[in-house]
LUMNU-333324 format. One record per residue: residue in three letters; x, y, z of N, C-alpha, C, O, CB in turn. Coordinates in steps of 0.001 Angstrom, whole numbers, plus 500000, padded with zeros to 6 digits. Atoms other than C-alpha are relative to their C-alpha. Glycine has a CB too. Layout:
BEGIN
ALAXYZXYZXYZXYZXYZ...
END
This chain:
BEGIN
MET500887499464501001512788504268525478500544499724498577499769499560497635499808501507500228THR499404500275501300515234503669522620499683498587499535499403498364498357501505500207500054PHE500294501387500363514667499917522717498548499855499552498258499122498606500287499059501186LEU501406500030500409510910500429522528499854500574498594499078500059497789499119500791501001GLY500010499441501349511500502628519475500507499009498973499981498940497862500835501259499949LEU499486501030500910513553499827517903498922498965499680498744498572498527501231499307500614ILE501048501016500187510719497347518425498875500541499117498445499878498173499431499546501368ILE501080499404500794508046499684517059500484500261498576499753500012497617499499501319500652GLY499446499737501320510306500706514172500141498736499173499943498764497958501338500675500126ALA499862501263500724510925497072513261498662499507499476498623498756498501500625498942500896MET501329500422500457507173496561512902499471500852498853498613500396498096499023500046501149LEU500563499080500992506574499556510620500093499502498554499097499599497838500693501320500105PRO499982500477501387507820498054507316499004498868499735498441498778498644501389499533499644TYR500962501096500179505650494986507845498569500536499994497728500049499238500168498942501116LEU501325499389499999502619497119508668499752500736498689498663500657498122499849500960501190PHE500109499311501284503276499257505597499745498998498871498903499233498005501280500814499715SER500183501029501028503563496119503456498598499404500059497983499152499023501045498892500160ALA501353500545499859500311494756504852498965500974499452498029500566498764499698499682501473PHE500921498994500534498521498028504075500033500017498472498985500063497827500351501392500552THR499915499926501461499835498083500511499454498741499334498816498830498285501446500224499568MET500557501233500580498969494426499854498486500010500054497826499566499114500537498766500732LYS501448499898499889495451495042501112499458500982498965498397500752498384499596500435501419SER500409499006500988495217498097498861500026499433498590499124499699497796500895501222500081VAL499910500613501324496348496148495816498843499030499790498285498957498695501350499272499827GLY501127500923500105493704493519496532498693500717499728497888500259498917499876499187501261LYS501222499227500237490956496140496699499972500575498593498937500550497928499875501127501023ALA499940499432501346492126497802493491499787498920498950499111499156497948501345500702499770ALA500175501106500952492297494454491704498543499548499957498031499197498894500911498812500376GLN501414500393499982488767493618492819499155500992499210498223500597498510499483499901501449GLY500710499002500804487532496880491334500216499791498518499297499970497718500441501394500384MET499682500256501409489284496034488073499239498773499501498709498786498390501524499801499811VAL500723501219500386487741492543487985498517500302499811497893499813498870500189498889501063THR501414499629500121484289494015488564499740500756498701498739500513498026499565500853501202GLU500165499233501247484767496458485667500112499107498774499326499244497836501043501118499919VAL499835500898501147486008493755483288498777499106499849498308498881498733501273499141500158ARG501215500827500067483054491527484175498821500797499461498033500287498665499657499435501386ARG501093499152500474480660494428483596500101500216498493499104500135497776500010501352500734GLN499822499765501433482160495156480184499697498746499187499079498829498126501422500473499714ILE500260501248500728482021491509479129498509499678500000497976499174499011500796498833500623LYS501438500260499920478426491218480317499231500913499045498274500475498407499498500195501443GLU500690499059500889477382494344478370500347499773498536499508499982497660500342501425500385SER499557500206501388479410493481475244500719498657499886501945498612499979500935501162499532PRO499351501305500091480048489750474840500972499879498830501804498972498803498958498932499888GLY499094500033501134481825490514471561501444500306500366502342500129499543499538500965498969ILE498631499741499525484865491527473602500808498709499997501990498710499654499985500620501423LEU499297501282499911485741487864474066500407499460498636501399498740498521499131498983500705THR499653500480501340485736487188470335500842501001499225501323500691498135498744499687499221GLY499201498983500663487559490389469437499223500882499058499813501697498350501090499362499261GLU500833499192500884484627491936467583499824501420500535499674502368499765498640499340499813VAL500201498700499349484267494789470072501238500321500835501786499454501516498706499996500894GLN498874499572499186487057496790471658499524500303501432498495500955501613500683501244499370PRO500376499662498629486940496967475468500305501462500305501079502110499600500731499090500995ASP499776498619499563486858500311477255501232500024500901501132499859502117498742500576500750TYR498759499992499232490490500551478309500070501193500946500649501104502029501196500012499062ASN499949498797499162490020504055479679499330499784501349499788500316502360499341501166499282ALA500679500270498733487600502802482321500907499209500933500933499466502137498687499236499761CYS499089500795499171490159500258483539501154500841500519501555500706501675500540498811499211VAL498914499113499560492932502851483648499485500963501066500175501227502050500591500790498797ARG500587499083499018490627505251485506499807499312501347500118499886502390498657500543499490ILE500194500741498751489729502598488081501333499746500676501465499929501887499276498670499740SER498688500284499432493353501644488557500610501242500634501158501176501734500931499449498929THR499420498759499490494450505247489015499270500483501242499903500834502237499969501080498927GLN500771499507498859491633506244491349500182499119501225500363499621502334498526500086499643GLU499846500920498870491924503145493510501392500088500605501545500065501827499716498567499561SER498646499940499457495684503394493809500212501276500795500847501245501849501031499905498879LEU499853498749499255495526507034494868499212499963501307499704500417502340499540501185499145ARG500826500041498801492713506426497336500555499020501038500570499320502232498570499618499635GLU499564501035499075494151503264498851501391500254500598501738499659501618499992498676499299MET498664499747499470497666504634499363500034501140501014501113501526501464500943500306498869ILE500039498935498999496516507378501742500430499454501360501268500063502026498583500617500088ALA499669500551498679496727505161504843501476499604500111502111499970501100499119498787500293PRO498571500292499883500214503740504105500872501257499983501880501325500688500423499081498881GLY499240498755500036501462507225503256499946500742501318500956501260501794499489500890498898LEU500131499358498687500092508658506473500776499244501074501343499855501980498527500098500398LEU499234500799499039501657505799508408501475500381499955502100500592500995499829498493499714VAL498573499707500148505107506559507021500323501425500435501356501663501061500440499785498552ILE499717498597499697504853510319507437499695500344501454500480501034502105499197500905499080MET500451499550498685502971510641510717500611499238501174500698499784502274498522499889500073THR499461500773498885504543507867512800501225500651500634501248500800501856500353498611499535PRO498867499345499341507919509569513331499637501340500645500155501683501709501109500213499002ILE500369498695499461506303512962513874499238499848501310499598500447502323499157500781498986LEU500831500146498804503653511855516348500730499288501133500590499667502296498733499244499659SER499280500699498939505876509420518214501128500860500562501456500750501743500560498677499479GLY498987499077499499508616512060518443499413501027500938500022501369501952500687500695498855LEU500661499049499112506187514534519939499536499331501296499591499932502369498811500641499290ALA500538500690498825504733511936522297501088499422500895500974499502502118499070498893499565PHE499019500736499207507856510043523411501385500625500031502208500246500865500111498622499482GLY498729499293499954510788512313522610501052499454499053500819498482498336500528499967501374PRO498945500349500954514057512060520718500622498625500232501107498015499280501074501035500051ASN499446501335499754515235508852522410499173498921499301499717497933498808500063499719501508PHE500869500945500695512253507021520981500288500022498500500372498972497863498516500326500269ILE499714499870501431512975508364517496501365499412499665501557498856498584499939501472499570SER498668500562500261516634507340517842499964498474499931500922497865499454500986500448501086GLY500194501434500180515358503766518042499064499686498850499247498697498140499467499388501267LEU501016500246501026512395504056515683500606499998498596500340499088497810498895501055500087LEU499463499886501358514327505151512610500976498876499658500828498268498598500688501339499831PRO499133501140500347517158502580512758499250498668499988499547497795499171501159499915500979GLY500778501234499985514667499856513657499234499799498710499180498686498185499044500000501166SER500753500129501251512551500595510598500944499812498813500602499110497862499111501237499779LEU499039500180501094515631500842508359500507498573499921500518497968498849501173500949500166VAL499451501360499989517105497519509424498918498984499628499165498054498860500597499665501389SER501090500925500301513760495762509292499566500144498538499236499148497894498802500250500944GLY500379499780501396512945497333505912501018499366499041500635498810498011499872501508499716VAL498980500636500838516267496145504448499819498490500014499898497844498969501419500375500480GLN500215501448499901515631492627505728498763499593499206498772498562498534499852499568501478LEU501223500300500753512129492705504251500254500086498507499758499255497746498869500957500396ALA499684499858501427513464493926500903500844498838499496500622498340498392500733501318499746ILE499150501131500417516118491200500781499193498727499911499365497947498975501171499806500974SER500795501223500021513643488483501624498937500016498910498500498958498458499346499789501341ALA501007499905501068511151489787499039500618499910498619499920499651497639499225501297500122ALA499344500003501316513736489907496258500239498603499496500781498425498405501314500745500060
END
């Protein structure tokens, strides 16, 4: 059971990274849509005659980031709890080191 925890734990940082990258893409798409809307409504933004609505962009960025990070946050918090209840302490004794080692490797390769 410990080895299975190691395998599952090694996958968690990659799953978390995939969730966050997908979230960033969705938030960026919302930002692009807002910028296009502002330029379409006020073409003077491109020439500097009109100031863009920065508050709308900040609001979109904040709302999207909070909404999109729910799933990755739940993954990190609930996986050890639920798997510990379902499979026991031997599974957790593999899950936590597996995710740590894999997360360090992912961080080194991303740096």
